[in-house]
N, C-alpha and C positions, 0 to 999 in steps of 0.2 A: 593932230592925232590925240593930244592930251584933252582937247576940248570935247572931242567925240566920246571919249571914255568917261569923262565927268558927267556928260549928258545922260549916259546910260545908267549910271548908278542910282539915281532917284527912281527910275522905272523899276529896277530890280527890288529896291526897298519897298516900293508900293505893292509889287506882286507878292512878296513874302509876307507883307503885312495883311494882304487880303486873304491869304490862305491860313493864317494863324487863327486859333480859336479866340473867341471873344471872352475876355475875363469878366466883363460886367453882365453876362447872360444869366439865365436861371440856373441855380445849382441843384445837384441831386441830393435829396434828403437822406441822410444816414441815421438809422434808428437802431439802438443797441437793446439787449435784453434788460428787462427791469429786475429789480431785486426779488420781487414776488415770483417771477418766472424762473429765476435761478433756484429759488428755494423749492418750488414745485418740481423742477427737473431733478434736483438732488434727492428729494423725497421718493419720487418714482424709481430712481436708480437704486436707492437703498432697499426699497421693497422688493425689487427684482433680484437683487443680490441675496437678500435673506431667503427668498424662495429657492434660488439656485443652491445656496449653501445647505439648506435643509434637505433638498433632494440628494445632493452629493453625500451628505452625512449618512442618510439612510442607505444609499448604495454602498458606501464603504463599510457600514455596519453589516449589511447582508453579505458582502464579500468576505469579511473577517469570519463571520459565522460559518459560511460555506467552507472556507479554508480549514477552520477548526474541526468541522465535521469530517472533512476528507482526511485530515491528519490523524484523527482518532480512529478512523476506519481502516487506514492503510496497514497498520500492523496486524489487525485481525484478518484482513484479506490476504496478506502475505503468509500468515500462519496457516490459514485454510488451504491456500493454493499449494503450499509446501507439503502439508500432510496428504492432500489428495494425490499429488504426484508420487509420493513415496508409496502410498497404498496401491495405487494403480499399477506400479511397476514392481510389485512384490514377485519374487521368484517362488516356484513351487517348493514345498517343504520336503525334507528327506524321507519322512514317514517310514523308516525302516528299510528303505531300498538303498541301492548303491549309486544313485543318480549323482551326476556332477552338477556344478553350478546351482546348488540348492541350499536352502537354509531353513531354519525353523520359523514359526510364526506364533507369537504368544501375546495375548491381550487379556486384560482383566485386572483384578486386584491381587496384591501380594506377589507380584512378579519381580524378580531381581535379574540383573544382567551383569556379567563380568566386567569389571572396570568402572561400574556406576555405583555410587554410594546412594543407598536408599532404593525404594521401589520405583519401578517404571510403569507407565500406562500401557506401553506396547513395545515389543521387540520384534523386528522384522529384518529380513534380508531383501534388499531392493536394488534394482538396476538403475540407480539414479546418480551413480558416481561420475564425476567429470573426468574425461580422458585428456591427457596432455603429455607432451614430451618430457616434462620434468618429473612426472609421477609414474612409478612402475606398477601402479595398481590397476586392476580392471574396473569395470563400471559397477560390479556388484559390491555392495557395502552393507555393513550392519548399522541399522538406524534404530534409535530408541527415543521415546518422548517421555519426559518426566518433569515434575514440578520441583523447584528449588526455592529456598527463602529469597524474598524480594531484596534486591539491592537498591531500591528506591527509598528516598527519605520519607515519602508519604506512608510507606508500610502497608499499602492496600494489597491484600492477597499475596500470591506467590508468582514466580516467574516460570514461564513455560520454556523449556530448553529442548533442543534437538541435538542429540549426541550421536556422532558418526565415528565409526571404526572402518578405516580403509584396508588395513592389513588384516586379513581374515585368518592368517596362519602365524600369529605372533609367537616368539620364543618364550616370552614371559607374559606379563599383563599387557593387554592391548592398549594401544595409544588412542585415547578418546579425545575427540575434538568437540567441545561444547559450543553450540550455536544458540544465542538468545533469539527467541521468536516473539514472545508476547508477555507483557506484564499485567499485574492486576487480576490474576486468575485465581478463582476460588477452588475449583476442582476440574478434573478431566476424566472422562470415562469412555470406554469403547464397548460396543455390543456387536456381536457377530451373528449373522443370519445363516442358518444351516439349511435353508429351504423350507422349514416348517415354522420356526420361531427364532426369536432373538436370544442368543446365549450371552450371559454376562462374562463368561470366561472361555477362552479358546487357547489351547496349548497342544501343539503337535509333537512335543517332546515327551509327554507323559506315556509311560509304558502301558500298553493295552488300551490306549485311547481310541475311540472311533473318529476323532477329529484329525484325520490323516491328511486332509487337503486344506487348502485355503478356504475360508468361508465364502459364500456367494456374494455377500456384501458386508460392509463394516459401517456402523453408525457411530459418529463421534459427537460427544456432548461436552462442551466447554462452558462452565459456569464462571461468570465474571464476578468480581468482588466489589463492584461499584455501588452496592446498595440494593434495596428491594426493586427499584426501577430498572436495574441493569438487565438487558436482554441476553439470554443464553445464546451461544453459537452452536448450532446443530447442522450437521450435513451427513449425507450418506454417500459412500463410495462403492460402486460395484467392482468386484474382483474378477478380472478377465483370465488370469492364469490359474488353471486347475489341473492337477495331475490326474491322468487317466489310469488310476490304479486304486485298489482297495486294500493294499498291503498295510498292515499295522505292525507296530512293535510288539514282539512276543513277550508275554509276561513270565515265561519260564520254559523249561524243556518240554517239547511235545506240543507247544501251543503255536 
């Protein structure tokens, strides 16, 4: 039995040797990159990276310019939309009648308002007050727009403020809430259209005035203080609320 096993071993060794790869056969040639090829590849890569970085820098620059433009226009858009909403929601003036839920409308130069230091550009009663459970006031509120000294360190122009009075029946002086709208304003003016021409002054509280109703439209002109190249802000707001009466405040007995 031992002799048979020893006889088989050489056969197995010969079979395994026959299946093994020959070490003295032809070898595969292995060729690496040369130094010149590496330098050329690095140069091409550097050129591609420079082109990509230039495009990215231009894109970032355009993005920053767009963001700066949007940021500069956002306060102007906010001020315009706020003024439009207040003017569109104006209530009809009292004009000598006993109507309720009414108030005066005054726009122009030399107009003063109770609780406001200095002149205002416009004083109106508008139904833009917010209603909530914590506030006892209705939606009608008194709103004025005026310019105040700038609080910016740059000192360009003045600041446009929106002053709001919610309590329309105060015991003493009304409580005024000042809301900053826009900075860098040189001037603000309003013109009122009576159906024929634009009037620089409109006051429904003057005794004997014919301006008993709201104007048909109001034109707002805001001049910015950024220099000669600054564009003015102009817009027109049509007035929808008009009192159907011709009653005026009497100037004296018998009138």
